[in-house]
Structure formats: structure tokens, C-alpha cells
Backbone as a printed PyTorch tensor [residue, N CA C, xyz], in Angstrom:
tensor([[[63.9540, 61.6370, 61.8900],
         [63.6540, 63.0520, 62.0360],
         [64.5070, 63.8910, 61.0860]],

        [[65.7500, 63.4390, 60.8670],
         [66.6370, 64.1640, 59.9620],
         [66.0630, 64.1690, 58.5490]],

        [[65.4310, 63.0660, 58.1660],
         [64.8200, 62.9690, 56.8440],
         [63.7140, 64.0140, 56.6910]],

        [[62.9390, 64.2240, 57.7550],
         [61.8740, 65.2310, 57.7060],
         [62.4530, 66.6260, 57.5010]],

        [[63.4540, 66.9920, 58.2930],
         [64.0280, 68.3310, 58.1910],
         [64.7110, 68.5550, 56.8480]],

        [[65.3130, 67.5310, 56.3040],
         [65.9020, 67.6360, 54.9650],
         [64.8140, 67.9130, 53.9370]],

        [[63.7120, 67.1800, 54.0320],
         [62.5850, 67.3970, 53.1070],
         [62.0100, 68.8010, 53.2620]],

        [[61.8950, 69.2670, 54.4950],
         [61.3610, 70.6050, 54.7470],
         [62.2730, 71.6780, 54.1580]],

        [[63.5610, 71.5680, 54.3700],
         [64.5080, 72.5670, 53.8600],
         [64.5270, 72.5820, 52.3350]],

        [[64.4900, 71.4120, 51.7290],
         [64.4530, 71.3470, 50.2640],
         [63.1660, 71.9770, 49.7430]],

        [[62.0510, 71.6860, 50.3920],
         [60.7660, 72.2620, 49.9900],
         [60.7840, 73.7810, 50.1090]],

        [[61.2920, 74.2880, 51.2120],
         [61.3730, 75.7420, 51.4040],
         [62.2520, 76.3590, 50.3230]],

        [[63.3890, 75.7570, 50.0480],
         [64.3080, 76.3050, 49.0410],
         [63.6730, 76.3410, 47.6620]],

        [[63.0410, 75.2540, 47.2660],
         [62.4130, 75.1930, 45.9400],
         [61.2620, 76.1960, 45.8390]],

        [[60.4130, 76.2110, 46.8520],
         [59.2700, 77.1220, 46.7950],
         [59.7100, 78.5850, 46.9000]],

        [[60.7700, 78.8470, 47.6210],
         [61.3160, 80.2080, 47.6920],
         [61.7520, 80.6810, 46.3050]],

        [[62.4200, 79.8170, 45.5760],
         [62.8550, 80.1630, 44.2160],
         [61.6460, 80.4430, 43.3310]],

        [[60.6190, 79.6150, 43.4490],
         [59.3960, 79.8370, 42.6630],
         [58.7630, 81.1700, 43.0440]],

        [[58.6770, 81.4560, 44.3370],
         [58.0940, 82.7290, 44.7810],
         [58.8850, 83.9040, 44.2120]],

        [[60.2180, 83.7860, 44.2250],
         [61.0530, 84.8720, 43.6980],
         [60.8180, 85.1010, 42.2040]],

        [[60.5350, 84.0340, 41.4750],
         [60.2710, 84.1760, 40.0450],
         [58.9800, 84.9500, 39.7800]],

        [[58.0150, 84.8180, 40.6700],
         [56.7310, 85.4830, 40.4930],
         [56.6210, 86.8110, 41.2310]],

        [[57.2470, 86.8980, 42.3870],
         [57.1680, 88.1000, 43.2260],
         [58.5240, 88.8000, 43.1560]],

        [[58.5710, 89.8860, 42.4770],
         [59.8410, 90.6200, 42.3240],
         [60.0800, 91.5070, 43.5450]],

        [[61.3310, 91.5460, 43.9890],
         [61.7030, 92.4120, 45.1070],
         [61.4280, 91.7620, 46.4510]],

        [[61.9490, 92.3740, 47.4760],
         [61.7910, 91.9350, 48.8610],
         [62.1680, 90.4650, 49.0680]],

        [[63.4260, 90.0990, 48.7600],
         [63.8250, 88.6930, 48.8940],
         [63.7870, 88.1740, 50.3320]],

        [[64.0690, 89.0220, 51.3230],
         [64.0570, 88.5540, 52.7090],
         [62.6280, 88.3190, 53.1930]],

        [[61.7240, 89.1980, 52.7970],
         [60.3190, 89.0200, 53.1380],
         [59.7740, 87.7600, 52.4380]],

        [[60.1650, 87.5620, 51.1930],
         [59.7410, 86.3880, 50.4480],
         [60.2660, 85.1140, 51.1090]],

        [[61.5010, 85.1380, 51.5580],
         [62.0650, 83.9840, 52.2680],
         [61.2900, 83.7290, 53.5570]],

        [[60.9900, 84.7750, 54.2960],
         [60.2240, 84.6310, 55.5360],
         [58.8640, 83.9910, 55.2510]],

        [[58.1950, 84.4660, 54.2070],
         [56.8860, 83.9150, 53.8480],
         [57.0090, 82.4610, 53.3930]],

        [[58.0570, 82.1440, 52.6540],
         [58.2690, 80.7550, 52.2170],
         [58.4480, 79.8410, 53.4220]],

        [[59.2210, 80.2960, 54.3940],
         [59.4330, 79.5180, 55.6170],
         [58.1140, 79.3890, 56.3830]],

        [[57.4050, 80.4870, 56.5450],
         [56.1450, 80.4780, 57.2860],
         [55.1130, 79.5590, 56.6290]],

        [[54.9210, 79.7140, 55.3350],
         [53.9440, 78.8980, 54.6080],
         [54.2720, 77.4190, 54.7390]],

        [[55.5360, 77.0770, 54.5490],
         [55.9160, 75.6640, 54.5980],
         [55.9690, 75.1060, 56.0080]],

        [[56.2280, 75.9440, 56.9900],
         [56.1880, 75.4660, 58.3750],
         [54.7500, 75.2050, 58.8250]],

        [[53.7860, 75.7990, 58.1310],
         [52.3790, 75.5210, 58.4250],
         [51.8530, 74.3210, 57.6390]],

        [[52.2100, 74.2300, 56.3710],
         [51.6240, 73.1800, 55.5300],
         [52.4380, 71.8850, 55.4840]],

        [[53.7400, 71.9920, 55.5080],
         [54.5930, 70.8090, 55.3340],
         [54.4460, 69.7760, 56.4440]],

        [[54.4490, 70.1710, 57.7220],
         [54.3440, 69.1400, 58.7700],
         [53.0510, 68.3320, 58.6700]],

        [[51.9720, 68.9980, 58.3740],
         [50.6850, 68.3110, 58.2680],
         [50.7050, 67.3480, 57.0900]],

        [[51.1890, 67.8200, 55.9430],
         [51.2460, 66.9760, 54.7500],
         [52.1820, 65.7910, 54.9670]],

        [[53.3250, 66.0370, 55.5280],
         [54.3100, 64.9680, 55.7530],
         [53.7480, 63.9210, 56.7150]],

        [[53.1610, 64.3960, 57.7960],
         [52.5890, 63.4850, 58.7820],
         [51.4340, 62.6850, 58.1800]],

        [[50.5350, 63.3580, 57.4940],
         [49.3790, 62.6820, 56.8970],
         [49.8330, 61.6150, 55.9070]],

        [[50.7520, 61.9630, 55.0600],
         [51.1920, 61.0220, 54.0480],
         [51.9540, 59.8420, 54.6540]],

        [[52.8360, 60.1080, 55.6040],
         [53.5750, 59.0010, 56.2170],
         [52.6360, 58.0890, 57.0060]],

        [[51.6130, 58.6530, 57.6350],
         [50.6400, 57.8250, 58.3490],
         [49.8430, 56.9590, 57.3860]],

        [[49.4870, 57.5270, 56.2470],
         [48.7510, 56.7580, 55.2440],
         [49.6090, 55.6270, 54.6850]],

        [[50.8870, 55.9050, 54.4730],
         [51.7960, 54.8730, 53.9620],
         [51.8950, 53.7250, 54.9620]],

        [[52.0590, 54.0590, 56.2410],
         [52.1820, 53.0230, 57.2620],
         [50.8840, 52.2410, 57.4370]],

        [[49.7630, 52.9460, 57.4330],
         [48.4780, 52.3000, 57.6860],
         [48.0620, 51.3830, 56.5380]],

        [[48.2700, 51.8450, 55.3180],
         [47.7990, 51.0860, 54.1660],
         [48.9230, 50.3980, 53.3940]],

        [[50.1390, 50.4720, 53.9130],
         [51.2940, 49.8220, 53.2880],
         [51.4070, 50.1990, 51.8060]],

        [[51.4100, 51.4910, 51.5670],
         [51.4750, 52.0050, 50.2030],
         [52.9280, 52.0490, 49.7560]],

        [[53.2120, 51.4650, 48.6100],
         [54.5620, 51.5320, 48.0770],
         [54.6070, 52.2980, 46.7590]],

        [[53.4770, 52.4570, 46.1150],
         [53.4000, 53.1830, 44.8560],
         [53.4830, 54.6830, 45.1380]],

        [[54.4320, 55.3740, 44.4890],
         [54.5960, 56.8080, 44.7380],
         [53.3930, 57.6170, 44.2720]],

        [[52.8220, 57.2560, 43.1440],
         [51.6940, 58.0040, 42.6170],
         [50.4160, 57.2420, 42.9630]],

        [[49.7670, 57.6940, 44.0080],
         [48.5360, 57.0500, 44.4310],
         [47.5360, 58.1030, 44.8670]],

        [[46.3290, 57.6830, 45.1380],
         [45.2590, 58.6120, 45.4660],
         [45.5470, 59.3890, 46.7500]],

        [[46.1980, 58.7700, 47.7170],
         [46.4870, 59.4520, 48.9770],
         [47.4880, 60.5830, 48.7720]],

        [[48.4970, 60.3160, 47.9660],
         [49.4700, 61.3570, 47.6360],
         [48.7650, 62.5320, 46.9620]],

        [[47.8860, 62.2350, 46.0260],
         [47.1650, 63.2850, 45.3030],
         [46.2470, 64.0770, 46.2240]],

        [[45.5570, 63.3960, 47.1220],
         [44.6670, 64.0880, 48.0560],
         [45.4610, 65.0300, 48.9570]],

        [[46.5460, 64.5390, 49.5140],
         [47.3810, 65.3720, 50.3920],
         [47.9210, 66.5680, 49.6130]],

        [[48.4020, 66.3460, 48.4030],
         [48.9470, 67.4450, 47.5880],
         [47.8710, 68.4680, 47.2290]],

        [[46.6740, 68.0290, 46.9460],
         [45.5800, 68.9630, 46.6240],
         [45.2270, 69.8100, 47.8400]],

        [[45.1800, 69.1940, 49.0040],
         [44.8840, 69.9540, 50.2270],
         [45.9760, 70.9870, 50.4900]],

        [[47.2280, 70.5810, 50.3610],
         [48.3500, 71.5180, 50.5510],
         [48.2620, 72.6520, 49.5280]],

        [[47.9940, 72.3140, 48.2940],
         [47.8490, 73.3080, 47.2260],
         [46.7760, 74.3340, 47.5790]],

        [[45.6170, 73.8830, 48.0360],
         [44.5230, 74.7940, 48.3740],
         [44.8540, 75.6800, 49.5750]],

        [[45.4790, 75.0910, 50.5850],
         [45.8780, 75.8690, 51.7710],
         [46.9190, 76.9090, 51.3880]],

        [[47.8790, 76.5130, 50.5710],
         [48.9400, 77.4470, 50.1900],
         [48.4380, 78.5550, 49.2750]],

        [[47.4050, 78.3100, 48.5000],
         [46.8020, 79.3950, 47.7080],
         [46.3710, 80.5100, 48.6410]],

        [[45.6580, 80.1460, 49.6800],
         [45.1440, 81.1380, 50.6310],
         [46.2810, 81.8640, 51.3340]],

        [[47.2840, 81.1040, 51.7790],
         [48.4120, 81.7260, 52.4800],
         [49.2040, 82.6660, 51.5690]],

        [[49.4690, 82.2510, 50.3430],
         [50.1940, 83.0980, 49.3820],
         [49.3780, 84.3540, 49.0810]],

        [[48.1060, 84.1810, 48.8730],
         [47.2070, 85.2960, 48.5580],
         [47.1950, 86.3310, 49.6910]],

        [[47.0630, 85.8550, 50.9140],
         [46.9890, 86.7620, 52.0700],
         [48.3430, 87.4110, 52.3550]],

        [[49.4090, 86.6190, 52.4040],
         [50.7160, 87.1510, 52.7880],
         [51.3050, 88.0960, 51.7400]],

        [[51.2310, 87.7040, 50.4810],
         [51.8380, 88.5230, 49.4330],
         [50.9120, 89.6360, 48.9420]],

        [[49.6490, 89.5740, 49.3550],
         [48.6580, 90.5970, 48.9600],
         [48.6240, 90.7600, 47.4350]],

        [[48.3480, 89.6510, 46.7640],
         [48.3060, 89.6330, 45.3100],
         [46.9250, 89.1430, 44.8590]],

        [[46.7000, 89.2100, 43.5450],
         [45.4440, 88.7000, 42.9980],
         [45.3300, 87.2040, 43.2780]],

        [[44.1130, 86.7640, 43.4640],
         [43.8750, 85.3520, 43.7380],
         [44.3530, 84.4730, 42.5830]],

        [[44.1590, 84.9250, 41.3570],
         [44.5930, 84.1350, 40.2020],
         [46.1120, 83.9520, 40.1890]],

        [[46.8420, 84.9790, 40.6050],
         [48.3020, 84.8730, 40.6680],
         [48.7170, 83.9500, 41.8140]],

        [[47.9890, 84.0030, 42.9240],
         [48.2680, 83.1090, 44.0470],
         [48.0550, 81.6470, 43.6470]],

        [[47.0220, 81.4010, 42.8450],
         [46.7660, 80.0430, 42.3610],
         [47.9330, 79.5710, 41.4870]],

        [[48.3730, 80.4270, 40.5870],
         [49.4790, 80.0800, 39.6920],
         [50.7710, 79.8310, 40.4680]],

        [[51.0580, 80.6750, 41.4390],
         [52.2670, 80.5100, 42.2550],
         [52.2060, 79.2130, 43.0530]],

        [[51.0920, 78.9770, 43.7080],
         [50.9470, 77.7700, 44.5130],
         [51.0120, 76.5170, 43.6480]],

        [[50.3760, 76.5540, 42.4870],
         [50.4200, 75.4110, 41.5800],
         [51.8510, 75.1300, 41.1310]],

        [[52.5590, 76.1750, 40.7250],
         [53.9370, 76.0150, 40.2540],
         [54.8470, 75.5070, 41.3720]],

        [[54.7380, 76.0930, 42.5490],
         [55.5870, 75.7030, 43.6770],
         [55.3320, 74.2500, 44.0820]],

        [[54.0760, 73.8790, 44.1760],
         [53.7570, 72.5160, 44.6070],
         [54.0390, 71.4900, 43.5260]],

        [[53.8800, 71.8650, 42.2900],
         [54.2260, 70.9690, 41.1910],
         [55.7380, 70.7130, 41.1940]],

        [[56.5140, 71.7820, 41.4060],
         [57.9790, 71.6500, 41.4300],
         [58.4300, 70.7300, 42.5590]],

        [[57.8650, 70.9220, 43.7520],
         [58.2900, 70.0820, 44.8750],
         [57.7620, 68.6450, 44.7520]],

        [[56.5940, 68.4840, 44.1730],
         [56.0550, 67.1270, 43.9790],
         [56.9120, 66.3610, 42.9660]],

        [[57.2570, 67.0150, 41.8690],
         [58.1150, 66.3780, 40.8750],
         [59.4760, 66.0440, 41.4820]],

        [[60.0190, 66.9710, 42.2410],
         [61.3030, 66.7460, 42.8890],
         [61.2500, 65.5650, 43.8440]],

        [[60.1210, 65.3940, 44.5260],
         [59.9930, 64.2780, 45.4700],
         [60.0720, 62.9210, 44.7560]],

        [[59.6800, 62.8800, 43.4880],
         [59.7840, 61.6410, 42.7330],
         [61.2230, 61.3870, 42.2780]],

        [[61.9950, 62.4560, 42.1220],
         [63.3580, 62.3250, 41.6210],
         [64.3660, 62.0080, 42.7010]],

        [[64.0560, 62.4260, 43.9160],
         [65.0140, 62.2270, 45.0200],
         [64.7230, 60.9310, 45.7480]]])
């Protein structure tokens, strides 16, 4: 369980930094949104991926299941970023892509 919370906190921190780079001002509101977005998307993604690993005995980090889960998270987070930050959809796509790319790359490094 500690591993999950560590992953969640790292994800929130990384995505918060990405949000701050794109959304200027209101750092506390941005932090709240980063926590909210990741508390909605991260548990589902983490659970889905760990279940797939156990069920199919996946050891390769870059596989179709990882990509499917990441694409679903990316799409969900586009909507959440768009609604919460009240920004253009194109900017929400860019923010979500950057945030999820950063955390996905980080997951390979850690």
C-alpha cells in the first residue's frame, strides 16, 4: 500500500508542476485540482494495470496494456482539466498530454 501512495504523491507532484507551467496564477487552486484529478484517475489506472500484470504475468514495461491504460487516463484527464481550469479544449489536451507523458517517462526511470 505504501508503494501506491508513493506513486500517487509523485504523480500529483509532477502533474502539479506541469499544470503550473501552463496555468499561471492560483497555485493553491492548481494544487487542489492536481490532487482532485489524480485522486480520480490514478487509483483506477493503478488498479487496472496491476491487475493486468498479475493476470497476464506481464514483465515488459512497455506493452499494450500499459498503453491502453495510459490512453484512457489521458482522455479522462483532458476532460477534467478542461472543466476544472475552464480553458480551451486544445490547451487541456496539451496539458494532459504533457503531464501524462512526464509521469509515464518517470515511471520507467524509477
